[in-house]
C-alpha positions in Angstrom: 17.3 -3.7 26.4 19.0 -3.1 23.1 16.0 -0.9 22.1 16.6 1.2 25.2 20.2 1.7 24.2 19.3 2.8 20.6 18.7 6.5 21.5 21.9 6.6 23.4 23.8 5.4 20.3 21.9 8.0 18.2 23.1 10.7 20.6 26.7 9.6 19.9 26.3 9.7 16.1 29.2 11.6 14.5 28.0 11.6 10.9 27.8 14.9 9.1 25.0 15.4 6.6 26.1 16.0 3.0 24.2 19.3 2.9 26.4 20.7 5.7 29.7 19.9 3.9 32.0 22.9 3.2 35.4 23.1 1.7 38.1 22.7 4.4 41.8 23.6 4.5 44.1 22.4 7.2 46.7 24.7 8.6 49.4 22.6 10.2 50.7 19.1 9.3 51.8 17.8 12.7 51.3 14.4 14.1 47.8 15.0 15.5 46.7 16.1 12.0 48.0 12.8 10.6 46.5 10.5 13.2 43.3 12.3 14.1 42.1 15.3 12.0 42.6 13.9 8.5 41.5 10.3 9.2 38.3 11.6 11.0 37.5 13.9 8.1 38.2 11.2 5.6 35.8 8.8 7.4 33.2 11.5 7.5 33.5 12.1 3.8 34.4 15.8 4.3 36.0 17.7 1.4 39.4 18.7 2.5 40.7 21.0 -0.3 44.3 21.2 0.9 46.9 21.7 3.6 49.7 24.1 4.4 52.6 23.9 6.8 55.9 25.8 7.3 57.5 22.4 6.6 56.3 21.9 3.0 57.7 18.4 2.8 55.6 17.4 5.7 52.5 18.9 4.1 53.2 17.1 0.9 53.6 13.8 2.7 50.1 14.1 4.3 48.6 15.4 1.0 49.8 12.3 -0.7 48.7 9.9 2.0 45.2 11.3 2.2 44.7 12.3 -1.4 44.4 16.0 -0.8 44.1 18.1 -4.0 46.5 20.9 -3.0 49.5 21.8 -0.9 49.3 25.6 -0.4 52.4 27.8 -0.4 51.3 30.0 2.4 48.3 31.1 4.5 47.7 33.9 1.9 47.5 31.1 -0.7 44.9 29.3 1.4 42.8 32.5 1.9 42.9 33.1 -1.9 41.2 29.8 -2.5 37.5 30.5 -3.0 36.6 26.9 -2.5 37.8 27.0 1.1 35.2 28.2 3.7 36.6 26.6 6.8 40.1 26.6 8.2 41.1 23.8 10.6 44.0 25.6 12.4 46.2 23.0 14.0 49.4 24.8 15.1 51.1 25.6 18.4 49.0 27.8 20.7 51.1 31.0 20.4 50.7 30.9 16.6 47.0 30.2 16.5 45.5 33.7 17.3 47.1 35.5 14.4 46.1 32.8 11.9 42.6 32.8 13.2 42.2 36.6 13.0 43.4 36.6 9.4 40.9 33.9 8.6 38.1 35.9 10.1 39.1 39.0 8.3 38.9 37.0 5.0 35.4 35.7 5.9 36.4 32.2 6.8 35.1 30.1 9.6 37.7 28.5 12.0 38.1 25.4 14.0 40.7 26.3 16.6 42.6 23.8 18.8 42.3 23.8 22.6 43.1 25.9 24.4 41.3 28.6 22.5 44.2 30.8 23.6 46.9 30.8 26.3 44.8 33.1 28.5 41.2 34.3 28.6 42.1 37.9 27.5 43.4 36.6 24.2 40.5 34.2 24.0 38.0 37.1 24.3 39.8 38.9 21.5 39.4 35.9 19.2 35.7 35.6 20.0 35.2 39.3 19.4 37.1 39.1 16.1 34.9 36.2 14.9 31.7 38.0 16.0 32.8 41.2 14.3 33.4 39.4 11.1 30.2 37.4 11.2 32.2 34.1 11.1 32.0 31.0 13.3 34.7 30.1 15.8 34.6 26.6 17.3 37.2 24.9 19.5 38.3 21.4 19.0 37.4 20.1 22.5 36.7 16.7 21.2 36.7 14.5 24.3 33.1 15.4 25.0 32.3 13.8 21.6 34.2 10.6 22.4 31.7 7.8 22.7 32.5 7.2 26.4 31.6 10.7 27.5 28.9 11.2 24.9 27.1 8.0 25.9 27.4 8.9 29.6 25.9 12.3 28.9 23.0 10.8 26.9 22.3 8.3 29.7 22.2 11.1 32.3 20.0 13.2 30.1 17.6 10.3 29.6 17.0 10.3 33.3 18.4 6.8 33.9 20.6 8.0 36.8 18.1 10.1 38.6 19.6 13.3 40.0 23.3 13.4 39.1 25.4 13.8 42.2 29.1 13.1 41.5 31.7 12.6 38.7 35.2 11.1 39.1 37.9 11.1 36.4 40.9 9.1 37.5 44.0 8.9 35.2 47.3 7.4 36.0 49.5 7.0 32.9 52.9 7.6 31.4 53.0 10.5 29.0 56.2 11.2 26.9 56.0 14.9 26.6 59.4 15.0 24.9 57.6 14.4 21.6 56.6 18.1 21.8 59.5 20.4 22.5 57.3 23.3 23.2 55.3 21.3 25.8 58.5 20.2 27.6 59.4 23.9 28.0 56.0 25.1 29.0 55.6 26.3 32.6 51.9 25.4 32.4 51.4 21.8 31.3 48.8 19.3 32.6 45.9 21.7 33.2 46.4 23.8 30.1 47.1 21.1 27.6 45.8 17.8 29.0 43.3 18.1 31.9 41.6 20.8 29.9 39.9 17.9 28.2 38.6 16.6 31.5 37.5 20.0 32.7 35.5 20.5 29.4 34.0 17.0 29.8 33.0 17.8 33.4 31.3 21.0 32.2 29.5 19.0 29.5 28.1 16.6 32.1 27.6 18.8 35.2 27.5 22.4 33.9 29.6 25.2 35.3 31.0 24.8 38.8 30.8 27.5 41.5 34.1 26.5 43.2 37.4 24.8 42.4 40.3 23.6 44.4 43.5 22.3 42.8 46.9 21.0 43.8 49.7 20.1 41.4 53.2 18.8 41.4 56.1 17.2 39.5 58.1 14.0 39.7 61.8 14.6 40.8 64.0 14.4 37.7 61.2 14.7 35.1 61.9 16.2 31.8 59.0 18.7 31.5 59.1 22.1 33.2 55.5 22.2 34.1 53.2 20.2 36.4 52.6 16.6 35.5 50.3 15.7 38.4 47.1 17.4 39.5 44.1 16.8 41.7 41.1 19.0 41.2 37.8 19.1 43.1 34.8 21.1 42.0 31.4 21.9 43.5 28.3 22.8 41.6 25.1 24.9 42.3 23.1 21.6 42.1 25.0 20.1 45.0 27.0 17.8 42.7 30.7 17.2 43.1 33.6 16.4 40.7 37.1 15.0 41.2 39.7 15.0 38.5 42.9 13.1 39.5 45.7 13.0 36.9 49.2 11.6 37.0 51.4 11.5 33.9 54.4 10.0 35.7 53.4 6.4 36.3 56.7 4.6 36.7 55.2 1.2 37.7 53.7 0.1 34.4 50.1 -0.3 35.6 48.3 2.5 33.7 44.6 3.2 34.1 42.1 5.8 33.0 38.6 5.6 34.3 35.5 7.7 34.8 32.3 7.3 36.9 29.1 9.4 37.0 26.9 8.7 40.0 23.2 9.6 40.5 20.4 9.0 43.0 19.1 6.1 40.8 22.2 4.7 39.2 25.7 5.1 37.9 27.8 4.9 34.7 31.3 3.7 34.9 33.9 3.4 32.1 37.4 3.6 30.8 39.2 6.1 28.5 40.7 3.7 26.0 42.9 6.3 24.1 45.1 6.9 27.2 46.1 3.2 27.5 47.9 3.1 24.1 48.2 6.7 22.8 47.8 7.6 20.0 46.3 4.4 18.8 44.3 3.7 21.9 41.5 1.3 22.5 37.7 1.8 22.4 36.3 3.3 25.6 34.2 1.0 27.8 30.9 2.1 29.3 28.5 0.3 31.6 25.3 1.5 33.3 23.5 0.3 36.3 20.1 1.9 36.8 17.0 1.5 39.0 15.1 3.5 36.5 15.3 1.1 33.5 15.9 -1.1 35.5 19.1 -3.0 34.7 20.0 -6.4 36.0 23.3 -5.4 37.4 25.8 -3.6 35.2 24.6 -3.3 31.5 27.5 -2.8 29.0 27.0 -0.2 26.3 28.4 -1.3 23.0 31.1 1.3 22.1 31.9 1.3 18.4 34.1 4.4 17.9 37.3 5.8 19.3 38.5 9.2 20.6 41.2 9.2 18.0 40.3 9.6 15.2 36.5 9.4 15.3 35.7 12.0 18.0 37.6 14.7 16.0 34.6 14.7 13.6 32.5 16.0 16.4 33.7 19.6 16.7 34.1 20.0 13.0 30.5 18.6 12.4 29.2 21.1 15.0 31.0 24.0 13.3 29.5 23.0 10.0 26.0 22.7 11.5 26.4 26.2 13.0 27.5 27.6 9.6 24.5 25.9 8.0 22.3 27.6 10.6 21.0 24.5 12.4 22.3 25.2 15.9 25.2 26.7 17.8 28.2 24.4 18.3 28.5 23.2 21.9 32.3 24.1 21.9 31.9 27.5 20.2 34.3 30.1 21.2 32.2 31.6 24.0 31.8 28.2 25.6 35.4 27.3 25.2 36.3 30.5 27.1 34.5 29.1 30.1 36.6 25.9 29.9 39.7 28.1 29.7 38.5 30.2 32.6 38.2 26.9 34.6 41.8 26.1 33.8 42.9 29.6 34.9 40.9 29.0 38.1 42.9 25.8 38.6 46.2 27.7 38.3 45.0 30.4 40.7 44.1 27.8 43.2 47.5 26.1 42.8 49.1 29.6 43.3 47.2 30.6 46.4 46.6 27.2 48.0 42.9 28.2 48.4 39.6 27.4 46.8 38.8 29.6 43.8 35.2 30.9 43.7 33.7 31.1 40.3 31.0 33.5 39.0 29.7 33.3 35.4 
């Protein structure tokens, strides 16, 4: 049975061939860069040339910790460095578009953070700017590269589940949004900045839905302005269904974060380890039961990596492969626009109380 799992593990491989390496500069020195971006790139052996941040002391701290050669004085300083071909832009959403456009104009490739923009109009502008400059734009939608989702996708693609019929993602956790002042003030919260991960993973497993219905709410007395609870259902042209149920206001101390993909010949079930101890997390768990193999009951898949930091090498590796001409990145700008469009469809459904129909 271990031989059967080997191709699944290979599909989850996050290594980046040496010939695809390019000089990287990181724009932003926030907490996610410290716990995810830089550790992932360090493990992958990627050459990070330097970092820049409005808080130079913060950038200097991370440069010292990760042995980065340079702390840049400004974005102009980054773009003047001929050794830098790729910018990892890790800043607040409103600041991202202008930085990305300047990078494109200077002939640099960009890994942008999710969401690609705060709305699809701005997102289309970014994709157009990258295309006009002949540069690559990839979005850091990394959950689909996490081993739980990646292994599930590989199992489904291998045909072990038969015809895929349903996906459920069920998350009930406590999230302290006060760590990010701008998130606390945001009128759009869960769908735009958290469940966008799940929407993207749903798309990576089932494709684009043709309808979506969403309801959302808040806990009385909560600190954040925006929605902290949401329930989303989606339908697909294949006949498949998806449910994404998220609560950030668990007050009873019994968090859980699970997913399950069902098919006509089997199922995959697992847990999202990161959410149980963010940002340190735990490894995901994955188990498959299949009449195709067949398995004798539930067969555990041996997860060896974590969403943070390991999965953060996924989108960067995909960008580098695209730059090298070996294939378009799954979360390239045009695809990320579809995930953002799904988020906007969720907010439209919340606003109207009706199902949002989707055409692509």
